[in-house]
Each structure stands twice: as structure tokens, then as C-alpha cells.
N, C-alpha and C positions, 0 to 999 in steps of 0.2 A: 524601569523597563529598558531593555537593551534596544539598540537601533535596528537590530536584525535578528531573525530567528536562525536556528541551526539547520544547515542543509546536509542531508544524508542521502547517499545513493548506494544501491546494492542490486542484487539479482534474486531470482526465485530459487530458494533452496541452496543446498551445498553438495548434494549427491546427484551427479550426472556423469555418465561414463566418459563422454568425450573430454570432460574437464580433467580427467586423469592424465591426459597428455597435453592438453591445451592450456591448463591453468595450474594444476597442482605440481609440486616438485616430484621428480621421478622417484618411484618406490615409496611414496608417502602412504602410510597405512590409512585405510578408510576411516578407522576410528579417530584419526587425527585431522580429518578433513574440515570439520567445523572449527576446530582450534585454529587451523591455518586460514580458512576463508574469512573468519571473523576478525582477523588482523590485517586483511587486505582491503576490506570495505567496512563502513560503519553500521550497516544494516543489512538484513536479509529478510525477504518475504517467505514465510513458511507455507508451502502449498499442501503439505501432507495433512494438515489439520482440517482441510476441506473434505478429504476423503475418509480419514480414519480418526479413531479416538486414541488419545494418549493418556498415560498415567502421570500423576504429579511428579514422580521421581524422574520421568523423562524430561519434563520441563525444567526441573531443578538441575539436571545434568547439563542441559543446554546452557543454562545460565552460568554454571560453574566453568564451562569450557570457553565462553566468550569473555573478552576483556572488559574492563570497566568503561562505561560510556557506550558500549555496543547496544543496539536496539533490534529486537525481533518484531516484525509485523506478522500477525497470524491471520490466516484465512479462516473465517467462521465456517463451521461445519455445514455441509450441503443440506442436511436434513432441516436446517433452520430456514434456509432461503428457497429451497426447491419445493414449494407447496402452493396450492391454489389460493388458500386464504392465509395471508401473512399474519393476520391478527391472532391466529392460533399457534404461532411459533414460540410462545413463551416457554413451554416445558422443554422443548428441544434446545432453545437458547440457553436456559439455565443449566441443562445437562452439559453443554459444551463449556460454559464459563466456569462451572464447578468441577471440571475435569482436572484442574491443576494449573490453569494458565497463570494464576497469581504467583506461582512458584518462580516465575521469571522476575518478579519484583520490579526494580527500576529499569530492567532490560526489556520490559513489556512495552512495545510501541502500539501503533494503531491495530485495531481489529478490522479486517476487511470483510464486509458482507457482500458477496458476489451473487448477482441474479442472472438467470438464463436470458438469452435473446428473445425468447417467447414471452417473457413476463412483461406485461404492459402496465403503464402507469394508472393506478387507481388511487386517487388522493386520499380517500377515506381509509382504505386498507393499508396503504403504504404509511400513512400517518400513524395508524395503529401499531404497525411494526416498529417505527421509530420511537414510539412511546414506550415500547418494551425494553429498549436498550438502557441498561443500568450505568450509572456513573462510576461505580466502584465494584470490585470483587475482592472479598477478604481484605478490605482496606486499601487495595491497590487501585489507583485511578485507571479508568478505562477510556480509551479514545476510539471513536467509531468512524469508519468510512464505508460508503456504499458505492459499488460499481454496477451500474445499470447498462443493459445492452440492447434496449429497445428504443427506437426513435420517439416513441410516445412520451418519453420522459423529458424531451427537450421543450419544456414549457416553464414559464415563471412560477407556476404553482408548485412544481417540484423543488425549485430553488428555495422558495419561501418555507416549505416544509422542512427541508434540510437545515436551514438557518434557525428555524424555531427550535430544533432539537440539537443544535450545535454539532451536526454530523457533516463530515467532509464528503463532497461528491468527488469521486475519483475521475481525474482527467485521463481518458484513454487515447493514446496515440495509436490508432488501430485502423486497419483498412476498411472495416465495415461498421464497427461499433460507433454509436453517437459520441461526439466530442463535446463535453460540457465543462467549460473552464471557470464557471462561476465559483468563487470562493465562499464557502458556507460554514466552515468550522474554524477551530482554533489552529488548525494545521492544514497543509496542502499535500495531496497525495496524487502522484502521476505515475502511470504505468506505460512505459515506452515499448511498443510492441511491433515496430516496423523495421527492426534491424535486419542484418544480413550476415550469414555465416562466412561469407567471403570477405567481410571487412574485419580487420584485426581488432577494431575497437567497437564492433557491433553496429554502431552508427558512424557515418563519416565525420571527420573532424569539424566540418562546417556546421553539421547538425548538432554535434556536441556543444559547440560554441553557442549556438542559438538556445539550446535547452539550459545551458549554464546561465545565460543572461536572463532567461525567464525565471529560473529558480532564485536568482538574486533579487529580482523584482518581488516575487512572492514572499521571500524571507523578509524583505523590508516593508511589507504591508501593501504593496502596490499590485497591479494586475497587468500581465503582458497584453499589449494592444493587438497582437496578431493571432489570438486564439478565440474560437467562437464561444459566445455566451448564450444561455437560455433566457436570461433576464437582464439584457443590457441596460435597461433603464433603472435597475435596482442594484447599484454597485455595493460591494462589501465594505464594511467598516475598515478603515486604514489602520492597521496595527501589525507589529512584527509577528510572524508565524514560522514555526518549524516546517521544513519541507522534506518530503520523502519521495525519492525518485527511484523507480525500479525498472531494470532492463529485463523484459519478460518475453517468452515465446520466440518470435522470429529473431534469428541471430543469436540463439542461446549458446552456441559453441563459444562465442566470445563475449557473452553478457558480462562476466566478471571484469573483463578488460574494459568494456564500455563504462561500467560503474567506476572503475579506477581512474580512467581517463577523464571522466566527468568530475570526479573529486579533485583531480589535479587543477581543473579549471576554476573551481569555486573555493579551493583551499587556501 
């Protein structure tokens, strides 16, 4: 076992009009944007899979354009999570997973299941949802993360459920969403959503320093002491974990530069 997991930082997607002048080289063809972006950061979170369905050849094309060692995080389709009874999500879940995500092979990273702010914690129903999450798809290992946005989830019972199913709870650095830093899976997933377009690195240097320090702690199996926990009396098992950090939403104009500056700090 290594002493530390691998730390990766990236942004959401690779198609964003302001990036054509703030990030991509001048006159770079849109068809070359993924090829370029995947060589500047080691991971990208794909938002499009939340809204739309893609075919196997699309996933295969993404994999072929990204370099060895690159990892895609995929948002699970909204039809899986935007429902009153989560226990009934099985058919939609398999439709998404069977759409060709396994074509990414070793470049398939975490699958992010995102829930609406109106979705409240129901231990029985949420536990049933977590039970539906498969460990593999077409022989490719699957790693699951959940991002919840209702304060009712800030309870030890939610942490215990996530740990039982080896699912990571996403840490959201957000103005209004609940912040839950409990480590519950074999990896750590954080979404940094309080950046600013006026800052060249999305987050100020001091904040990047702080997040880099937290990521190193997570990677080494420890927990940052300055982030809120839902189950402070039930610490996670100390072991190395891979860490995924994404610069999302606020400050998106310079999100790629935030990820790059972050990687300079941990690299």
C-alpha cells in the first residue's frame, strides 16, 4: 500500500465559450478542445451526462482523445435521482450505466449522483438507492459519489449508510448547500463552488493553499480539522485515498486555471 493516494483536480466539462479566449489557444478548433484540456488537467467532471444520453461510440471517442492516466468523472443522469421514490430508480440507473460508460475503461472515474435541494433524507429510501449501485459495469469497476443539497442529510445516519455501501459523500464548498466532510468511501470527492471570475485562478492563492493542504491530508488517510462533520464521533478508517477536486460553477471563467494552479501546489 502506498503512503498516499493520487490527487487530481479539474473543472466541469471542456466546452464553455469564455474559455475560447481565457483558456484555449487562439484559433484552436472545438474538435480539439478535449484533447487540449485533458493535457492541462488530470480529470474533468462531465456535466452533459446529467442532462442527455450518449452512445457508446461517444464515450469511446472521449477515451481515445484523452491521454493515459486521465480520468473522467460522470454525472449520473437526472432521471435516476430526480424522483420521489429513490428505491424505484433501478431501471433508469441501469439504462444510464448500460449506455456505454464502460467504453471509458481505465479512464472512468467516479460517478456522481446529484440530488435536488428539495430532496430530504429518508434513511430507508436512500439506503435502498445505495443498494442499487453496482460495483461493476461490463467488467469495469464503478466508484460512486453522492452530492446531497438538503440540510436534513447532516446526520450521523447518513454517514453510516454511505460507509456501509462504500459511497463517497461529496464535500460541497458552496454558499448554501450543506457541507459534509465525513470520509465514507475509498476516495474523496470535493466540488469547489465559491470561486470568482475576477480572480485569475478562480480561488485566491491563500484558498488554493488551504485546499491543497486538505487534499494532501485526505490522500494520506487523515481528515482536515477545519471542515464540518455530520458524524464527528465516528471517524473514518485511516488509509490512503485518491482525491478528486473540481472547480465548478462560480468562477467558471477561470476554473481551468484554478485546477492547474491547484495541481502545481500538490504536484
